[in-house]
C-alpha positions in Angstrom: 132.6 159.2 344.6 134.6 159.3 347.9 133.6 155.8 349.2 132.3 152.5 347.9 130.8 150.0 350.4 129.8 146.5 349.4 127.8 144.1 351.6 129.3 140.6 350.7 127.4 137.4 350.9 128.5 134.0 349.5 127.0 134.6 346.1 128.8 138.0 345.5 132.1 137.3 347.3 134.3 136.9 344.3 132.9 139.9 342.4 133.1 142.1 345.5 136.6 141.1 346.5 138.3 140.6 343.1 136.5 142.5 340.3 135.1 145.6 342.1 138.3 146.7 343.7 139.9 146.9 340.2 136.9 148.8 338.8 136.7 151.2 341.8 140.5 151.7 341.7 140.4 152.6 338.0 137.7 155.1 338.8 139.9 156.7 341.5 137.5 155.9 344.4 139.8 156.6 347.5 138.1 154.3 349.9 136.5 150.9 349.5 134.9 149.0 352.4 133.8 145.4 352.2 131.3 144.4 354.8 131.1 140.6 355.1 127.6 139.7 356.3 128.5 136.1 357.0 131.7 136.8 359.1 130.5 140.1 360.6 133.7 141.6 359.3 134.6 145.0 357.7 137.7 145.2 355.5 138.9 148.7 354.9 140.8 149.4 351.8 142.4 152.7 350.7 143.7 153.6 347.3 147.5 154.2 347.2 149.1 154.8 343.8 146.2 153.3 342.0 146.0 150.1 344.0 144.0 149.3 347.1 145.9 148.5 350.3 144.3 147.0 353.4 144.1 149.6 356.2 142.2 147.5 358.7 140.1 144.5 359.3 137.4 144.9 362.0 135.4 142.0 363.3 132.3 141.8 365.4 132.0 144.4 368.1 135.4 146.0 367.5 135.2 149.7 366.6 136.7 151.1 363.4 137.5 154.8 363.5 137.6 156.1 359.9 139.3 159.2 358.9 139.1 158.7 355.1 136.9 159.8 353.4 135.3 161.3 356.5 135.4 160.8 360.3 133.0 158.1 361.5 132.9 155.1 363.9 131.8 151.8 362.5 131.0 148.6 364.4 130.3 145.7 362.0 128.0 143.8 364.4 125.9 146.9 364.8 125.5 147.4 361.1 124.4 143.8 360.6 122.1 143.5 363.7 118.5 143.0 362.9 116.3 145.9 364.0 
């Protein structure tokens, strides 16, 4: 697996921000993104020496240009906008 993405809501916040990074890190997943639906925020974590480090935090309409695990542009507000 090259990327894990979790959509966080209040009921899953602790598991997604505390437990899952440990589990994904142990599995060697190089990128872990946490999309907070309540704050319209994307936290981008990358695995360095077995531990996730925060690469970026993107809020609202700000554009995140990912390179790992592949090139893509992400805008948190667009992901969470109702269609």
